[in-house]
C-alpha positions as CSV (number, residue, x, y, z in Angstrom):
1,M,-99.4,-82.0,51.3
2,S,-100.3,-85.8,52.7
3,N,-100.1,-84.3,56.5
4,V,-102.8,-81.5,55.5
5,N,-105.4,-84.4,54.2
6,Y,-106.5,-83.3,56.0
7,K,-109.4,-82.8,58.3
8,V,-112.3,-84.5,56.2
9,Q,-110.4,-87.7,55.3
10,A,-111.4,-89.8,58.2
11,A,-115.5,-88.8,57.9
12,R,-115.4,-89.3,54.1
13,S,-113.2,-92.5,54.1
14,A,-115.9,-94.2,56.4
15,F,-118.8,-92.7,53.8
16,A,-116.8,-94.4,50.8
17,L,-116.4,-97.6,51.7
18,A,-119.8,-98.0,53.0
19,M,-121.3,-96.3,49.6
20,V,-118.9,-98.8,47.5
21,A,-120.3,-101.6,49.4
22,A,-123.9,-100.5,48.5
23,L,-122.8,-99.7,45.0
24,A,-121.2,-103.1,44.4
25,A,-124.0,-105.1,45.5
26,C,-126.1,-103.5,42.7
27,G,-123.2,-104.2,39.9
28,G,-121.5,-101.2,39.6
29,G,-120.9,-102.2,36.1
30,G,-119.9,-98.7,35.1
31,G,-122.8,-98.3,32.1
32,G,-126.4,-98.2,32.3
33,S,-128.7,-95.9,33.4
34,S,-127.6,-92.5,35.1
35,S,-130.5,-92.8,37.5
36,A,-130.8,-95.1,40.4
37,S,-131.9,-96.0,43.5
38,I,-129.5,-98.0,46.2
39,S,-129.8,-99.2,49.5
40,S,-127.3,-101.3,51.6
41,D,-127.2,-103.5,54.6
42,N,-124.1,-101.2,55.3
43,A,-126.3,-98.5,56.7
44,A,-125.7,-96.4,53.9
45,A,-128.2,-95.2,51.5
46,V,-127.7,-93.4,48.3
47,S,-129.9,-92.0,45.4
48,S,-129.3,-90.3,42.2
49,T,-132.7,-88.3,41.4
50,S,-131.7,-86.1,38.5
51,A,-129.6,-86.6,35.5
52,N,-128.6,-82.8,35.3
53,A,-128.0,-82.6,39.0
54,A,-126.1,-85.6,38.9
55,A,-125.7,-86.1,42.8
56,V,-125.7,-88.7,44.8
57,T,-127.5,-87.9,47.9
58,V,-126.5,-89.4,51.7
59,V,-129.5,-90.2,53.1
60,T,-128.5,-91.8,56.1
61,A,-125.5,-91.3,57.9
62,V,-122.8,-94.0,57.9
63,T,-121.5,-95.8,60.9
64,P,-117.9,-97.1,60.4
65,T,-117.6,-100.7,59.8
66,G,-114.3,-103.2,60.1
67,S,-113.4,-102.4,56.7
68,T,-114.0,-98.6,56.7
69,S,-111.9,-98.1,59.9
70,S,-109.0,-100.0,58.2
71,T,-109.0,-98.0,55.3
72,T,-109.1,-94.7,57.5
73,T,-106.3,-96.2,59.7
74,A,-104.4,-97.1,56.4
75,S,-104.6,-93.5,54.9
76,A,-103.5,-92.3,58.5
77,T,-100.6,-94.4,58.6
78,A,-99.5,-93.5,54.8
79,S,-99.5,-90.1,55.8
80,A,-97.6,-90.5,59.2
81,A,-94.9,-92.7,57.2
82,L,-94.1,-90.2,54.6
83,P,-90.5,-88.6,54.7
84,T,-89.9,-84.8,55.0
85,T,-87.7,-84.8,52.0
86,S,-88.5,-85.0,48.3
87,T,-87.2,-87.7,45.9
88,S,-86.7,-87.7,42.2
89,T,-86.3,-91.2,40.9
90,G,-85.9,-90.5,37.2
91,S,-82.8,-91.4,35.3
92,T,-80.3,-88.9,34.4
93,A,-78.5,-88.7,31.2
94,T,-75.7,-86.1,30.1
95,V,-76.5,-83.8,27.0
96,G,-74.1,-81.4,26.6
97,T,-71.3,-79.0,28.4
98,A,-71.3,-75.7,29.1
99,G,-67.7,-74.3,29.3
100,T,-66.2,-76.7,31.9
101,T,-69.4,-77.5,33.6
102,T,-71.3,-80.6,32.7
103,V,-74.9,-80.0,32.1
104,T,-77.4,-82.9,32.6
105,T,-81.2,-83.3,32.0
106,V,-83.4,-85.3,34.8
107,N,-86.1,-86.8,33.0
108,G,-86.0,-84.8,29.8
109,G,-86.2,-81.7,32.2
110,T,-84.3,-79.3,33.7
111,I,-80.8,-78.8,32.7
112,T,-79.0,-78.8,36.0
113,S,-75.4,-77.9,36.3
114,T,-72.9,-79.4,38.6
115,A,-72.2,-75.9,40.1
116,P,-74.7,-76.1,43.5
117,G,-77.8,-73.8,43.1
118,K,-77.3,-73.3,39.5
119,T,-80.3,-74.3,36.9
120,V,-80.8,-73.4,33.5
121,A,-84.2,-74.4,31.7
122,P,-84.3,-76.0,28.7
123,S,-84.3,-73.3,25.6
124,V,-87.8,-72.5,24.4
125,A,-86.5,-72.8,20.9
126,G,-84.7,-75.9,21.2
127,T,-81.8,-77.1,18.9
128,A,-81.9,-79.4,15.6
129,D,-79.5,-81.7,17.2
130,E,-80.9,-81.8,20.6
131,T,-80.8,-85.4,22.5
132,I,-84.1,-86.6,23.5
133,V,-83.6,-88.1,27.2
134,P,-85.8,-90.8,28.1
135,V,-88.8,-90.1,30.1
136,T,-90.4,-92.6,32.2
137,R,-94.1,-93.3,32.3
138,P,-94.6,-92.2,35.8
139,D,-93.0,-88.7,35.3
140,A,-94.7,-88.2,32.1
141,Q,-97.9,-88.7,33.6
142,R,-97.2,-86.3,36.3
143,L,-96.2,-83.7,33.6
144,L,-99.8,-84.0,32.1
145,E,-101.5,-83.8,35.5
146,Q,-99.3,-80.3,35.8
147,A,-99.5,-79.3,32.4
148,A,-102.8,-80.5,30.9
149,F,-106.0,-81.6,32.4
150,G,-104.8,-85.4,33.0
151,P,-102.9,-88.1,31.3
152,T,-104.4,-90.1,28.1
153,E,-102.2,-93.0,26.8
154,T,-101.9,-90.9,23.7
155,D,-100.4,-88.1,25.5
156,I,-98.1,-90.3,27.9
157,A,-96.8,-91.7,24.4
158,S,-96.3,-88.4,23.0
159,V,-94.3,-87.1,26.0
160,Q,-92.1,-90.4,26.0
161,A,-91.3,-89.6,22.2
162,L,-90.8,-86.4,22.1
163,G,-88.9,-85.5,25.6
164,I,-90.3,-83.2,28.2
165,P,-89.1,-80.0,26.8
166,G,-89.7,-81.2,23.3
167,W,-93.5,-82.1,24.2
168,I,-93.7,-78.5,25.9
169,R,-92.3,-77.2,22.7
170,Q,-95.0,-78.7,20.4
171,Q,-97.9,-77.7,22.9
172,M,-96.9,-74.0,22.5
173,A,-96.8,-74.5,18.6
174,T,-100.3,-76.0,18.3
175,S,-102.9,-73.9,17.3
176,T,-105.2,-72.1,19.9
177,T,-108.4,-73.5,20.8
178,G,-110.7,-70.9,21.7
179,Y,-114.2,-69.8,22.7
180,P,-115.7,-69.0,19.2
181,G,-119.5,-68.5,18.3
182,F,-120.0,-66.1,21.2
183,F,-121.1,-62.4,20.5
184,Y,-123.1,-59.5,22.0
185,V,-126.8,-59.9,22.3
186,D,-128.8,-56.9,23.0
187,P,-130.7,-57.7,26.3
188,F,-133.7,-56.0,25.1
189,K,-134.1,-56.9,21.4
190,G,-131.5,-59.6,20.8
191,A,-132.3,-63.2,21.7
192,G,-136.2,-62.9,21.7
193,C,-136.3,-64.1,25.7
194,S,-139.1,-62.2,26.3
195,T,-140.5,-61.9,29.8
196,E,-144.1,-60.7,29.0
197,S,-146.4,-61.9,31.7
198,H,-148.9,-63.5,28.9
199,I,-145.8,-65.4,27.8
200,V,-144.3,-66.7,31.0
201,A,-147.9,-67.8,32.0
202,Q,-147.7,-70.6,29.6
203,A,-145.3,-73.4,31.2
204,T,-143.6,-74.4,28.0
205,D,-142.9,-70.9,27.0
206,A,-141.5,-70.2,30.5
207,L,-139.2,-73.2,30.0
208,M,-138.1,-71.9,26.7
209,I,-137.3,-68.5,28.2
210,R,-135.4,-69.9,30.8
211,N,-133.1,-71.9,28.5
212,C,-133.0,-68.7,26.2
213,S,-131.8,-66.7,29.1
214,R,-129.5,-69.4,30.2
215,D,-127.7,-69.7,26.6
216,Y,-127.4,-66.0,25.8
217,Y,-127.2,-63.7,29.3
218,T,-125.1,-66.5,31.6
219,P,-121.8,-68.0,31.6
220,A,-123.4,-71.5,31.0
221,P,-122.6,-72.0,27.2
222,L,-118.9,-70.8,28.3
223,Q,-118.8,-73.3,31.2
224,R,-119.8,-76.3,29.2
225,K,-117.0,-75.1,26.6
226,F,-114.5,-75.1,29.1
227,F,-115.1,-78.7,29.8
228,T,-115.0,-79.9,26.3
229,N,-112.0,-78.2,25.8
230,A,-110.3,-79.5,28.8
231,L,-110.9,-82.9,28.0
232,N,-110.7,-82.7,24.2
233,A,-108.4,-79.7,22.9
234,P,-105.3,-80.6,21.5
235,D,-103.5,-77.6,23.0
236,Q,-103.9,-78.9,26.6
237,L,-101.1,-76.8,27.9
238,R,-102.1,-73.6,26.8
239,Q,-105.7,-74.2,28.2
240,R,-104.2,-75.0,31.4
241,V,-101.9,-72.2,31.6
242,A,-104.7,-69.9,30.6
243,F,-107.0,-70.9,33.1
244,A,-104.1,-70.4,35.7
245,L,-103.9,-66.8,34.4
246,S,-107.4,-66.2,34.6
247,Q,-107.1,-66.9,38.3
248,I,-104.5,-64.1,38.8
249,F,-106.1,-61.8,36.2
250,V,-109.5,-62.4,37.8
251,T,-112.7,-61.0,36.3
252,S,-116.2,-62.2,36.8
253,G,-119.6,-61.6,34.7
254,Y,-122.7,-63.0,33.5
255,E,-122.5,-62.6,29.6
256,A,-121.0,-65.4,28.1
257,Y,-119.6,-63.4,25.0
258,A,-117.8,-61.1,27.6
259,Q,-116.0,-63.8,29.2
260,A,-115.2,-65.7,26.0
261,D,-113.5,-62.7,24.4
262,Y,-111.5,-62.2,27.8
263,Q,-110.6,-65.6,27.9
264,N,-109.6,-65.8,24.3
265,M,-107.1,-63.1,25.0
266,L,-105.8,-64.9,27.8
267,L,-105.3,-67.9,25.6
268,N,-103.9,-66.0,22.8
269,D,-101.2,-64.2,25.3
270,A,-100.3,-67.4,27.5
271,F,-97.1,-67.9,26.1
272,G,-96.2,-64.5,24.8
273,N,-94.8,-61.5,26.7
274,F,-95.7,-60.4,30.3
275,K,-96.0,-57.1,29.2
276,T,-98.2,-57.8,26.4
277,L,-100.5,-59.7,28.5
278,M,-100.4,-56.5,31.1
279,T,-101.4,-54.4,28.3
280,D,-104.2,-56.7,26.9
281,V,-105.7,-56.9,30.4
282,T,-105.7,-53.6,31.0
283,L,-107.5,-52.4,28.0
284,H,-109.9,-55.2,27.9
285,P,-113.4,-53.8,28.6
286,T,-114.5,-57.2,30.8
287,M,-111.7,-56.1,33.1
288,G,-112.5,-52.2,32.6
289,D,-116.1,-52.9,33.8
290,W,-114.8,-55.2,36.7
291,L,-112.6,-53.0,38.5
292,D,-114.1,-49.7,37.1
293,M,-111.3,-48.4,34.7
294,V,-113.6,-48.0,31.7
295,G,-115.1,-44.5,32.0
296,N,-112.8,-43.3,34.9
297,D,-112.7,-39.8,34.0
298,K,-109.9,-37.0,35.2
299,P,-110.2,-35.5,38.9
300,N,-112.5,-32.2,38.7
301,P,-111.9,-30.0,41.7
302,A,-115.0,-28.1,40.8
303,K,-117.1,-31.1,41.3
304,G,-114.8,-32.7,44.2
305,T,-114.1,-35.9,42.2
306,Q,-111.0,-37.9,41.7
307,A,-109.8,-41.0,39.6
308,N,-111.2,-44.2,40.3
309,E,-108.4,-46.0,42.1
310,N,-110.0,-49.4,42.0
311,Y,-108.0,-50.8,38.8
312,A,-104.7,-49.1,39.7
313,R,-104.8,-50.6,43.2
314,E,-105.4,-54.3,41.9
315,F,-103.3,-54.0,39.1
316,M,-100.3,-53.8,41.3
317,Q,-101.5,-55.6,44.4
318,L,-103.0,-58.8,42.6
319,F,-101.8,-58.9,39.4
320,T,-98.3,-57.7,39.0
321,V,-96.1,-56.9,42.1
322,G,-98.1,-57.4,45.5
323,T,-97.7,-55.3,48.3
324,S,-94.3,-56.1,49.8
325,M,-90.9,-56.0,48.3
326,L,-89.6,-59.2,47.5
327,N,-86.5,-61.1,46.9
328,A,-85.9,-63.2,43.7
329,D,-86.9,-66.3,45.7
330,G,-90.2,-65.0,46.6
331,S,-89.5,-64.1,50.2
332,P,-90.2,-60.6,51.6
333,Q,-87.7,-58.1,52.3
334,L,-87.9,-56.6,55.8
335,D,-86.7,-53.4,57.3
336,S,-84.7,-53.1,60.5
337,N,-87.7,-54.0,62.6
338,G,-88.2,-57.1,60.8
339,K,-91.5,-55.8,58.9
340,P,-91.9,-56.3,55.2
341,L,-91.3,-53.4,53.2
342,P,-94.0,-51.9,51.1
343,V,-93.9,-51.7,47.3
344,Y,-95.6,-48.7,46.8
345,T,-97.2,-45.7,48.5
346,Q,-100.8,-44.3,48.6
347,A,-99.9,-41.5,46.8
348,Q,-98.5,-44.1,44.1
349,V,-101.6,-45.6,43.9
350,T,-103.5,-42.1,43.3
351,D,-101.2,-41.3,40.5
352,L,-101.3,-44.3,38.5
353,A,-105.0,-44.1,38.9
354,R,-104.6,-40.7,37.3
355,A,-102.7,-42.6,34.4
356,F,-105.3,-44.7,33.9
357,T,-108.0,-42.4,33.2
358,G,-109.7,-41.2,29.7
359,W,-110.8,-45.0,28.6
360,A,-114.3,-45.7,27.3
361,Y,-116.0,-48.8,25.8
362,P,-115.3,-49.5,22.3
363,P,-118.1,-49.0,19.8
364,H,-120.4,-51.6,18.5
365,D,-119.9,-52.3,15.2
366,G,-121.1,-49.5,12.8
367,Q,-121.0,-47.1,15.5
368,A,-118.7,-44.4,16.2
369,P,-116.5,-44.3,19.3
370,T,-118.1,-41.9,22.0
371,W,-117.1,-41.2,25.7
372,N,-120.7,-42.7,26.6
373,A,-120.9,-45.4,24.6
374,G,-123.2,-48.3,25.8
375,T,-121.8,-51.3,27.5
376,N,-119.6,-53.6,25.0
377,H,-117.1,-56.2,26.5
378,M,-115.6,-57.1,22.8
379,G,-112.1,-55.4,21.5
380,K,-110.0,-52.8,23.5
381,M,-111.1,-49.7,25.4
382,V,-110.6,-46.2,23.3
383,A,-108.9,-43.4,24.5
384,F,-110.5,-39.8,25.2
385,D,-107.4,-37.8,26.1
386,V,-110.1,-35.0,26.9
387,H,-111.2,-37.2,29.9
388,H,-107.6,-38.1,30.8
389,D,-105.4,-36.1,33.4
390,M,-102.3,-34.7,31.8
391,D,-100.7,-33.6,34.9
392,V,-97.5,-34.7,36.2
393,K,-97.4,-38.0,37.9
394,T,-95.3,-39.9,40.1
395,I,-95.9,-43.6,40.1
396,I,-94.4,-47.3,41.4
397,G,-90.2,-47.0,42.0
398,G,-90.3,-43.2,41.6
399,V,-91.1,-43.2,37.8
400,V,-92.1,-40.0,36.7
401,L,-94.8,-39.7,34.0
402,P,-94.3,-36.0,32.5
403,A,-97.0,-33.3,32.1
404,G,-99.1,-33.1,28.8
405,Q,-98.9,-37.1,27.5
406,T,-101.7,-38.5,26.2
407,A,-103.9,-41.2,28.0
408,Q,-102.1,-44.1,25.8
409,A,-98.5,-42.5,26.5
410,D,-99.3,-42.6,30.2
411,L,-100.7,-46.0,30.0
412,D,-97.4,-47.0,28.3
413,G,-95.5,-45.5,30.5
414,A,-97.3,-46.9,33.6
415,I,-97.4,-50.6,32.3
416,T,-93.6,-50.2,31.4
417,A,-93.0,-49.0,34.7
418,V,-94.8,-51.6,36.5
419,F,-93.4,-54.2,34.3
420,N,-89.6,-53.4,35.0
421,H,-90.1,-53.7,38.9
422,P,-88.3,-56.6,40.3
423,N,-91.1,-57.8,42.0
424,V,-93.1,-59.0,39.0
425,G,-90.7,-62.0,38.2
426,P,-91.0,-63.7,41.7
427,F,-94.8,-62.7,41.9
428,I,-95.9,-64.1,39.0
429,S,-93.4,-67.1,38.8
430,K,-94.7,-68.4,42.3
431,Q,-98.2,-68.1,41.6
432,L,-98.0,-70.0,38.3
433,I,-95.8,-72.8,40.3
434,Q,-98.6,-73.1,42.7
435,K,-101.3,-73.4,40.2
436,L,-99.5,-75.5,38.0
437,V,-97.5,-77.7,40.4
438,T,-97.5,-77.2,44.1
439,S,-98.6,-74.9,46.7
440,N,-95.6,-74.4,48.6
441,P,-92.5,-74.2,46.1
442,T,-89.1,-73.8,47.8
443,P,-87.6,-70.6,47.8
444,A,-84.9,-72.0,45.5
445,Y,-87.5,-73.0,42.9
446,V,-89.1,-69.6,43.0
447,A,-85.8,-68.2,42.3
448,R,-84.8,-70.4,39.2
449,V,-88.3,-69.4,37.7
450,T,-87.6,-65.7,38.4
451,A,-84.5,-66.0,36.5
452,A,-86.2,-67.3,33.6
453,F,-88.7,-64.5,33.9
454,N,-86.1,-61.8,34.1
455,D,-84.0,-63.2,31.2
456,N,-84.9,-65.8,28.8
457,G,-81.3,-66.7,27.8
458,A,-81.5,-64.2,25.1
459,G,-82.0,-61.1,26.9
460,V,-85.7,-61.1,26.9
461,R,-87.7,-60.1,30.2
462,G,-91.0,-61.2,30.6
463,D,-91.2,-64.4,28.2
464,M,-94.0,-66.4,29.3
465,A,-93.1,-69.5,27.3
466,A,-89.8,-69.4,29.2
467,V,-91.4,-69.2,32.4
468,V,-93.5,-72.2,31.5
469,M,-90.6,-74.2,30.3
470,A,-88.8,-73.6,33.6
471,I,-91.4,-74.1,36.0
472,L,-92.5,-77.7,34.3
473,T,-88.9,-78.8,33.5
474,D,-87.3,-78.0,37.0
475,S,-85.9,-80.9,39.0
476,E,-88.4,-80.0,41.9
477,A,-91.3,-80.3,39.3
478,R,-89.8,-83.6,37.6
479,G,-89.6,-87.1,38.9
480,D,-91.6,-90.4,39.2
481,V,-92.7,-89.5,42.7
482,K,-92.6,-86.7,45.0
483,T,-92.6,-88.1,49.0
484,D,-92.2,-84.7,50.7
485,A,-95.5,-84.5,52.9
486,N,-95.6,-81.0,52.3
487,Y,-95.1,-81.1,48.2
488,G,-98.2,-80.9,45.8
489,K,-101.6,-79.1,45.9
490,L,-105.1,-80.0,46.1
491,R,-106.7,-80.4,43.0
492,E,-109.4,-77.6,42.7
493,P,-113.1,-78.7,41.7
494,A,-112.8,-78.0,37.8
495,V,-109.6,-79.4,37.7
496,Y,-110.3,-82.7,39.7
497,M,-113.2,-83.6,37.7
498,A,-111.6,-83.1,34.2
499,S,-108.7,-84.9,35.1
500,I,-111.0,-87.6,36.4
501,L,-112.7,-87.7,33.1
502,R,-109.7,-87.3,30.7
503,T,-107.9,-90.2,32.2
504,L,-110.7,-92.6,32.5
505,G,-111.3,-91.9,28.8
506,G,-114.3,-90.0,29.2
507,S,-116.7,-87.6,27.2
508,T,-118.6,-84.8,28.2
509,D,-121.1,-81.9,27.1
510,G,-120.0,-79.8,30.0
511,V,-123.4,-79.4,31.5
512,G,-123.0,-82.0,34.3
513,P,-119.2,-80.9,35.3
514,S,-120.4,-77.3,35.0
515,Y,-123.1,-77.9,37.7
516,W,-120.8,-79.7,39.8
517,S,-117.9,-76.9,39.6
518,T,-120.5,-74.3,40.9
519,Q,-121.9,-76.6,43.6
520,Q,-118.4,-77.1,45.1
521,G,-117.9,-73.5,45.2
522,E,-116.1,-72.8,41.6
523,P,-118.5,-71.4,39.6
524,L,-116.3,-70.8,36.3
525,F,-116.1,-67.2,35.1
526,I,-118.2,-66.2,38.0
527,S,-115.5,-65.5,40.8
528,P,-117.2,-63.9,44.0
529,S,-114.5,-61.4,44.1
530,V,-111.2,-60.4,42.5
531,F,-109.4,-62.5,44.9
532,N,-110.9,-65.5,42.7
533,Y,-112.8,-68.5,44.1
534,F,-110.3,-69.0,46.7
535,S,-107.5,-66.4,48.1
536,P,-104.1,-67.4,46.8
537,A,-103.2,-66.4,50.6
538,Y,-105.2,-69.3,52.1
539,V,-103.5,-71.3,54.6
540,A,-104.5,-75.1,55.0
541,P,-106.6,-75.3,58.4
542,G,-104.3,-76.5,61.1
543,T,-101.1,-75.9,59.2
544,T,-98.8,-73.3,58.2
545,L,-98.6,-74.0,54.5
546,Y,-100.6,-72.7,51.9
547,G,-103.5,-74.5,50.4
548,P,-105.3,-72.0,48.2
549,E,-107.8,-74.8,46.8
550,F,-108.6,-75.8,50.5
551,G,-110.6,-72.3,50.7
552,V,-113.3,-74.0,48.9
553,L,-113.2,-77.5,50.5
554,N,-115.5,-78.4,53.2
555,T,-117.9,-81.2,54.4
556,S,-120.3,-80.3,51.7
557,S,-117.9,-80.2,48.8
558,Q,-116.3,-83.1,49.8
559,I,-119.1,-85.1,49.7
560,L,-120.0,-83.8,46.4
561,R,-116.5,-84.9,45.1
562,T,-117.2,-88.2,46.2
563,N,-120.6,-88.2,44.8
564,F,-119.1,-87.4,41.1
565,V,-116.8,-90.2,41.4
566,A,-119.5,-92.6,42.2
567,Q,-121.9,-90.9,39.8
568,M,-119.2,-91.7,36.7
569,I,-118.2,-95.0,38.0
570,F,-121.1,-96.8,39.5
571,L,-124.3,-95.0,38.3
572,G,-123.4,-94.5,34.3
573,G,-122.6,-91.0,34.6
574,V,-124.9,-88.1,33.3
575,S,-127.6,-88.6,30.4
576,A,-127.7,-85.8,27.6
577,D,-129.9,-82.8,28.3
578,A,-132.5,-82.2,25.8
579,S,-132.7,-78.4,26.5
580,V,-128.5,-78.1,25.0
581,T,-127.8,-78.6,21.7
582,G,-125.7,-81.5,20.7
583,S,-125.8,-82.8,24.3
584,I,-123.9,-86.0,25.2
585,G,-123.9,-86.0,28.6
586,T,-120.9,-87.1,30.8
587,H,-119.6,-90.5,31.1
588,V,-116.2,-92.6,31.6
589,N,-115.3,-95.7,29.9
590,M,-114.1,-98.0,32.4
591,A,-114.3,-100.9,30.0
592,G,-111.5,-99.5,27.9
593,F,-109.2,-100.5,31.1
594,G,-109.9,-104.3,30.2
595,A,-111.7,-107.2,32.0
596,F,-110.3,-108.4,35.5
597,T,-110.9,-111.3,37.9
598,D,-107.5,-111.2,39.9
599,R,-107.8,-108.8,42.4
600,A,-104.2,-107.6,42.5
601,A,-104.0,-107.0,38.9
602,A,-107.1,-104.9,39.0
603,V,-105.6,-102.7,41.7
604,A,-101.9,-102.5,39.8
605,K,-103.8,-101.1,36.7
606,M,-105.7,-98.4,38.5
607,N,-102.6,-97.6,40.6
608,D,-100.9,-97.3,37.3
609,V,-103.6,-95.4,35.4
610,L,-104.5,-93.3,38.2
611,L,-101.3,-92.6,40.9
612,H,-98.7,-93.5,38.3
613,N,-97.6,-96.5,40.6
614,S,-97.4,-94.2,43.9
615,L,-100.1,-95.8,46.2
616,S,-98.6,-97.0,49.1
617,T,-98.4,-100.2,50.7
618,A,-100.5,-99.4,53.3
619,G,-103.2,-98.0,50.5
620,T,-102.8,-100.8,48.6
621,T,-103.4,-103.2,51.4
622,A,-106.6,-101.4,52.1
623,V,-108.1,-101.5,48.7
624,M,-107.2,-105.2,48.5
625,R,-109.1,-105.7,51.9
626,Y,-112.1,-104.5,50.3
627,L,-111.8,-106.0,47.4
628,N,-111.5,-109.3,49.1
629,M,-114.9,-108.8,50.4
630,L,-116.1,-109.5,47.1
631,T,-117.1,-112.8,46.2
632,T,-116.4,-114.8,42.8
633,A,-120.0,-114.8,42.0
634,Q,-120.1,-111.0,42.2
635,I,-117.1,-110.6,40.2
636,A,-117.7,-113.3,37.4
637,P,-120.7,-111.5,35.4
638,R,-119.4,-108.0,35.8
639,P,-115.9,-107.5,34.1
640,T,-115.2,-104.1,35.3
641,L,-116.3,-104.7,38.9
642,L,-112.9,-104.8,40.3
643,T,-111.6,-102.0,38.4
644,N,-114.3,-99.7,39.3
645,N,-114.1,-100.3,43.1
646,S,-110.1,-100.0,42.5
647,A,-110.8,-96.6,40.9
648,Y,-113.4,-95.4,43.1
649,L,-111.6,-95.8,46.4
650,M,-108.4,-94.5,44.7
651,L,-110.1,-91.4,43.2
652,T,-111.8,-90.6,46.3
653,A,-108.2,-90.9,48.6
654,P,-105.8,-88.4,49.4
655,Q,-103.3,-89.8,47.2
656,Y,-105.4,-88.7,44.0
657,E,-107.1,-85.7,45.5
658,I,-103.5,-84.1,46.4
659,Q,-101.8,-83.6,42.7
660,K,-98.3,-84.6,43.4
């Protein structure tokens, strides 16, 4: 998506190089204090005033200098020079035959037959005698950007040793790293976060109360855990897929235990059957609260009340089938007037809402189930048939739910009807491709993944493991480099930061990244609406291309992204937060890449580590032009100065911000 890079790049690039000059003058050793005040002859001034806020604030506007404009021009030239076709440069090896058709794998990825348009994903189960096809280092790095929260040397070696299908299978078999230790706390008598005036009056107690409330009644601990999982969890693929699912089956809430239980459910279901996922989402009390299914009573004509349609509508529109009939490749089906065909009618929404009546919160431990039970976001909702509409219902696809059925029977029948609708495959497949690989997949790519959803090769529909395997091993996902200007996706704030930390050998307690993610428009687990932090239908400004993550990119958030990189590389990261138990701060380890005095070698190293050797000639020239401004006297006492500055320029450039 280089041609979308888009509107902020020129201004941001000017700021970036000016800031680098200022920071380099102060050493930029990648270590030391997380608090600094810096001035520069290059008309830029930056300061870090808070370890927890961890932001570098622009005090003075930057006027582009010669070196600045050269980088801006280089970026534009690189974008303009890109061809409009996608290229995979990986090796191909024959691994077997299917009838009379030779079957090959591309970089250990998709098995592609010689018949035009036919692609078969590797089996999720695998075979004992399966050949491990060599995987190039760049393709292994790209896989780990799509299927994990960034590459590490250990994981790159693992992908190359196991092959891409083998690594995916190993990840699917890895035990789940979830969100343990979260539990319900009564807001009136549980945590002891008193708000009585005589306690709040004392400043020390007020701070204690604020921290207590933060840790028990907000998602802060869960947000911190998200980032520690993203960096350290061995089940990287599960973490990444569950994060994608959380942005399809969107919920939002302020109590950590509620979101923890919901996210654990998504983690557990990530490689199961989609029908199971649909059921678990529907019956989870966090979703029931969010979209009003909990306590949804049967219609009462005497009182003039109707079943609440909120969940029924979003269940179809956003979670499963969409609003328009789709072909297998995700394209809309049109009527004779060229208008999209609707998937369902308003009457079918109403009847689905009636099918979903009669569910209440699960009881707390030691309590009996009741219709008016107090809020409890753990476990599964409980059916009360006396509150369920037992009349006949006609739902999506004309499926009839007969009269007299229980709440459970109607729910099972409704979910089965929606699950079997032909829209589910392309609707879900395209969204998962967009969240893992590229925002604008070709129709053929969507169709191939849809085929895996419809049949995993053993006659099973909705096998999520097969879907994920198909997405990540497809020829459109694999290869050393993708040169199509429209290929790729903007790294959303949480993924952008986690990828940088993971790739640069970082460590975190999650405090700093949680703050930055929120400031950049992605407050984890507190989505502003059921449409997620950014709409999946968002079109990048000035284009006709989907770019959902661009929905939270603006001048302010772009500067915050740049500030994050500067804080990590030049200002020593973020120090520990004394109010968080076990806090270690957030840091990267630039020293781990070695000492360099040769400018070209430093650029080559960071190009390999960060961009899998895809930096354009123009981009390389721009980085070298800046490094040539650094004197030997500046470089000699600072062993990471060249790698620090190379990394900073690459991480804040479009070539990195767009995952390709």
